[in-house]
C-alpha positions, 0 to 999 in steps of 0.5 A: 651273747655279749659282744666285745667281751675280751674275757672269753676264753681263747682256748674255748674259741679255738676249740671248734674246727670251724673257728680254727678254719676262720682264723686260718682264712683271715690270716691269709688276707688283710680283711674279708667280708662275711659273704666271702667267708661264708662261701668257704663253708657249707653252712648258712650265713647266720652260723658263720656269723655266730662263729665270728662273734665267738672269735670276736668276743675272744678278741681274735677277730676285729670287724668294721662296717663298710657301707652295708657290709661288715669286714673281718680281720684277724687279731692274732695277739690273743693266740700268744696265750695259747703259744705260751701254754704250748711252749710251757708244756713242750718243755715239760714233755721234752724233759719228762719224755727223757726220763722213761728212757733214762729209767729204762737204761738204769733198770738194765744196769 
């Protein structure tokens, strides 16, 4: 995998439930070391690290070295793309969900 590739698709990164859980865990604190994040999952350190790498490539996670330890923190800014997408379709769904009821009412008349 290519490290620090901010062009990785944010939607792809958040598609996995483990990565969404990592985002949630990181949203609750300033930063967490890998061993604390790993403790929340029933998978090995390497698997958690791979998930963090995908999040990092999407720009959702930042890391820094403190001695021999790597600490991770959330960068929620790329989630704005998801928020914008959902907001657009939220308007679409609201508008189009009214149409079937309007059509039904017109048919009754």
